C-alpha positions, 0 to 999 in steps of 0.5 A: 500499499505504501509503495503504490501511494508513493507512486500517487496510486490510491488503493483500498482492498480487503486483508486477512487478519493474520498478515504480517504488519497488521496491527495487533488490535486487529488480529485479536479476533474481538467480538464486535457487535453489529455495525461496530468498527475500529479504525487505525492509521499509520502514515498514509494508510488506514486499517479498518474493521467493521462488522456487518454480518461478518467482520471485514478488514481492509486497508486504504490510502484513499481514505482518512482516519474516522471518516464515516458515512451512512448507508442503507442495509436491507433487513431480514423483514425486507425493510431498509434501515440506515446505519453508520459505517466507515466510508472506506467500507462503503466505498469498497463495497460500492466498487465491488458491486454491492449495495452498501 
């Protein structure tokens, strides 16, 4: 991520929690409540964990620390509910063709 950023290429992508150099806080398998998040930054890279139905962990050089947004989530009964999530998660989901 740092190499890409040094070449003015912004990147965002998921990462496995067992990866070398990932902050220890993100490796602990914390039991997140639904829509709870953890956001850490080091230099120009932001590390984000957020729980929707599962915990998602990603790195981004295109976002800033604690940048949040609202997304619309479909509930089991079919109705939509607005929830707050990290902007990096919302942007990644949109880029992958999701509805978040």
